N, C-alpha and C positions, 0 to 999 in steps of 0.2 A: 504494500500500500504506500503510495507516494505520488508525487508529481514533480517532474523535472521538465523545465521549459528552456529552450534555446532559441536565440534570435541572431541572425546575421545583420549587421549594420554596414551595408556596402558603402554608404556615404563616408563613414569613418574607418572602414576596413577593420572591423572589430566583430568578434563573436562574444555573446553574453549568455551565460547559463545561470538559471535560478532554480532553487529547489526547496522543498519543505523539510521538516524535521521529524515526521511521523515514523513510528515503528509500530507494527501491529502483529497480533497473534490471536487467531480465532476472532472473537468479537471485541478484543481489547485493543486500545490504541493509546500510545503515550509518546511524549516528546523525548528525543535523544539529544544529548549534548554534542556528540560528534556530528560532523557535517556530511551531507550527501553531495555537496558541491565543493570542489577544492582545486588547487593548482598542483600540477606535477610537471616541472620543467616549463616548457613553452606552451603547455596544454592546460585548458580548463576542462574539468571532467565533472559530470553530474550523473549519479547512479541510482538505480532501483535494485530490486531483487534481494540483496543480502548485505548486511553490514560487514560480514566477513569479506565479501567481494570488494566493498568500498575500502576497507582497511588494506587489503592487498594492493589495490590500484593506487592508493594514496602513499603507502609506506614501503612497499616491497617492489613495485613495478618501476623499472628504469626504462623510460622510452629510448629506443635506439636513435642514433644520430640520423638526421635527415640528409642523406647523401645525394638525392636526386631532386629535381624540381617538380616531379609529378607526385603531388601530395596524396592523391587518391590511390595511386599504386603503392606508395609507402604505407598508407593506412591499411590497405588490404593484405599486405605481405609483412614487411618488417615489424610494424606496430602490433598487428594481430598475432604474429608468431611469438612475440615477447609476452603479450597478454596471456596467451595460452600456456606458455612456459611458467609464468608467474602463478597462474591459477593452479596448475598441476603441482608445482613445488609447495604452494601454500595450502594444499588439500582442499581446494574449492572446485576444481574441474570435475564434472560429472561424466563418467564414462559408462556407456551402455554396451550390452552384449553384441549389438549389431555394429559396433565400432563408432557410433555417433558420440560426439563430445558436446557438452553443453556448458555454458558459462552463465552470464546474466546480461541485462540490458543497461546501456549507458550512452550518454551523449558526450562527444568530445569536440571542443572548440579549439581551433588552431588558426591564428591570425583572423582572417575573415571567412573561415570555412567552418561548417558544422556537420559532424558525422554522427550517425546513429548506429551503434553496434548492437546487434540482436544476440539472443542467447546461442544461436548457432554460429556466431562470429562473423556473420556477414556484415559488411560495411555499406551503409546507405547514405546518400545525400539527397535531401528533399529538394524538389524544384522551387518550392516556396522558400522564403528566407527565414523559416522557423520550423521547429520540430518539437515534439513532446513525447514523453514516455511515462508510464506509471498508471495507477488506477484512476487518477484524476485527469488523465490526458484528454479525454473527450471534452470535458468542460473547459480546460485550458485552450484547446485547439479552437473551439468556438469563439472564445474571448480574443485570441490572437487574430483570428480572421476579421473581427469587427473593430479592431483598434489600430489599424495600419497607419493612421495619421499621428500616433503618439510616438515618443522616443522609446527605444528598446527597454530600458529599465522600468519605465512606467507600465509598458505593455506586459512585462513579465510579472510585475507585482499584481496587476489586475487579473492576469490569467491564473496566478497561484491563489489569489483570494477567491476567485470564482470556483476553483477546484476545491478549496477548503470549505467553502459554504455549501457546495453541492455534493461533496464526496466525504464519506465518513472516514476515509483513510488518509486525509491530508491535513496537516497541522502547521501553523506558524509557530515560531518565527521562521522567516525565509532567509536563505543565503543566496546572494547574487554576486557573481564574479565575471569580469570581462578579460579578454585576452590581452588587453593593454594596461589595466591597472595592476601594478606589481605589489 
């Protein structure tokens, strides 16, 4: 249960990601002190799925150097290969009898790009200049669609507040980080 919202600001060449602080189990929901949105090197990352996954991505994952200019290729290969290795070494990677491996879902901002990583490790980029994940994502997505005239941080706050109001698995306070504010 969560809501993570990402927006690309082409005017300022920035990606911004915001997220809530909810943790849930069955019908219980509570606020966590640790953040679902954080910086790792040049990346801003916002996560759903598991706080163990968040901890691995924040504290154990070391993004490989970006050696080529094709950032999409880098994300689909070098970046994801290291994520899978980190998840495996950290005991989070789920392996199935048929050979499938599963991780979790998270958004990654790099400069003015926004990538959505799904649990099967596919890397997606939305044609819209925003994307969402988590249980409150439908509410946030509708909000983002209707607030295109506002600046990104305000849009993210409104989207997260919409998800908090309409979804039982989203709680403030919210964390919002951009690829430019260090």
